[in-house]
N, C-alpha and C positions, 0 to 999 in steps of 0.2 A: 974488274974495276966496276964494271956496270952493276954487278949484283951487290957491291957494297954501296953504290950511290942509290940504288932504288929504295932500300930500306930507309935511308935518310929522307928521300923526298917524300915517301909515305909519313914518316915521322912529322915532317914540317907540314903536310897538309892536314893531319889529324889535330896538330897544335893550333893551325890557323882556324880551323873548324871550332875547336873547342874555345878558342878567344873570341871568335866573331858571333857564334851562337847566341850567347846572352845579350849582344847588342842587336840582334835581329838582322844580321847580315848574311846569314846562311840561307835565307830565302828571300823572297821578294819584299821589299819595304813598301808598306802601305799607308804609313802615317807621316805627315809632315807638319811641322809647326809653321805657320804663316810667318813670313818676314815682313815686318811692319817698320814704318818710318818713325823716327825720333818725333816726339810732339814739337819740339822748339830746335829745328835744325841749326838756326845761326848760333845757338848757345854751344854747339859742337865745334864751331870754328874759333874758339877761344881757348886761351892757356894763361896760366899764371906765369909760366916762362916767357919772357919777352921774344926770344928767337922763334919758339915753337909758334907763339900767337901770331907773330909776323908772317911766318910761313903759311900758317893756316888762313890768314887773311888773303894772301895771295891767290891760294886756291879757291876761297870763296868768292873772289873776284872773278877768276876764271869760269867759273860755273856760271855766276849771275850775269856778268857782263858780256862774256864770249858765247858760252855754250847756250845759254838761255835766250838773251836778247840779242845776240848776233853783232855785238858792237865790234867788230873785227878791225876797226879803225884804232882801238885801244890795245891791240894785240902787242905792239912794241913797248908798251908799258908792263906787261905781264908774261911775255914769252921772251926767251933768249933768240937771238939770230939763229943759232945752230940748233934749238930745240930738238933733242934726240927723240925721235918717235918709235915706240915698239909695237904700235898697232900695225897689223899687216896690211892695213888699206890705205894708209896716208904716208907719204914720204917724210923724212925729217927735214927740219928747217921751219923758221917761222912762215916764210912765204909760202912753201907748198901746203902747210897746214891751213893759212888764210885761204888759199885757192880752193882746197877741198871743201871747206864749209861755205864759201861764198859762190864757187862757180860749179862744183860738183854736185853738192847737196842743195844748192840754191836756197840757203836759208835766209829769209829776209830780216831785216833789221828791225827790231820792235823797242817800244819804249822800256827803259829799265825798271824791273819789277821792284817793288820795296822790299821783298824777300824773295829768296829763291824759291822754285816750285818743285824742284827735284825732291823724291821721297828719299832723304839721307837716313841710313841707319845708324851709321858710326862715322867718326872722324878720328884717326889716329895719327900722331905726328911724333916722329923720332928722328932726331939729328936732322939732316936736310931733306927728309922724306916725309910727305903728306899723302895718306890714303884715306880715300873716301868710299864708303859702301853705300850702295843704293838699292832700294827694292827694284826687283825686275820682274814683270808679270809674263809669263809664258803660256801658250797655248798647250794644253795635255796632249801629247803625241797620240795617245790611244783614244781620246775622246776630245775633238776639236771644240766642242761646244763647252768645254770646261778650261779652266786656267789654274795655274799655279804660282806661287811666288817662290823667287830665288834671289840672289845677290849678283849685282854688278860691281865691279870696283875700278876705280881710277887711282893709280899713284903717280905723284909728281915729286920731282927732285927739285928743290929751291936753291938757286945760287945767285947770290948777290940781289935778292929781292924778285927774281923772276924765275918762273918755270924753265928748267933747262933740259929736262928729260921726264918721258911720259911712258907709263905702263898701263895697260887695261887687259880685260879678258875677251877683247874682240877676236873673232875668227875671220877668215878671208869672206869677203862680199861676193 
């Protein structure tokens, strides 16, 4: 049985190399296109579909009012009480999320900005989900004097005009 499996494994490896070689995946990747923010982030939070538009506007307010200006007193307007959290650093529930930002991160409340400052790349809405992609700048692990850009995302499920569930690309702190 092992003798039969080995030729198959070798064939799979050869096929994988043949497919990936033209893509530059057989060696070390050396080039990357910079991730850049959209010139008009606010325009990305609109839709001709009324339901998608409303959902995008909830997320816009979460970013502008809660995440950027720290007006967590408005959280009851934007987050459901049960707010399911898939970030490994924050417990589920509106109250634990508020506590995380106000007591753990100790983010001070600031005036509401006229526009969001976050470098938004894209906003996608489908059904009850809204995903926002952001530019994220990281230090190059091989040369800490250099940086590179990649993406960060947040996805919210909107139920009855409030964010009810959240996912992002966070890892444990």
